[in-house]
N, C-alpha and C positions, 0 to 999 in steps of 0.2 A: 504494500500500500504506500502511496506517496505521502511525504511529510506535509505537503501543502497541495490542496486540490481546489481549483476554481471550476465551477460548473455553471453553464448557461448565463454567462456574464453578457449583459446587453447595455449599450450606451446609445442615448439619443439626445439631440438638441431640439427641443420642441417636438414637432412631428417627424423630424428627420432622424431615422435610425442609422447610425454610422458604424455600429458593429452589433452583431446579434449572435447569441448562443456560443460565445467563446469558451472553450474548455482548455484547462492547463493543469498538468501534473508536474510537481517539482519533487524529486526524490532526495533522500539524505545525501549530502555531499555535492549536490548540483548547485550551480550559480546561474541565476537568470537575470537578465536586464531587459526591461521593456522600454523602448524608445518611441518618441512621437516626433512628427515633423515640426520644425521651428515655425512659430506663428499660430499654431493651433491652440485652442483653449485647453486648460487643464482637464484631464479626463476623470470624470466621476461616473462610475457605473450606476444605472438606474434599477437594475435587478441582477441578482447573483445568488449563487450558493457557494460558500467558502468553508473549507475544512483545513485547519492547521493542527496537525497531529490528531488529538482526540477532541478538539474544540470545533464545533460546527455552528455556522451562522447562515441565515437565509435572508435575502433582500425582499422587498425593495429598499433602496437607500433613501433616507429623508435628510434633507439639508435645510 
């Protein structure tokens, strides 16, 4: 099992969905960097499932 799991991560600006249902597994000892293009707004997911070791959290995200 992965140490960090992201499931069904979705990001939208208003009605425009820019990413949908992104899944990511990060295993013990792996190093991951997520980059974005210069000039884009900061990325905040609007819905997600996240598991870090045995801790589990499910979105939507409220800001």
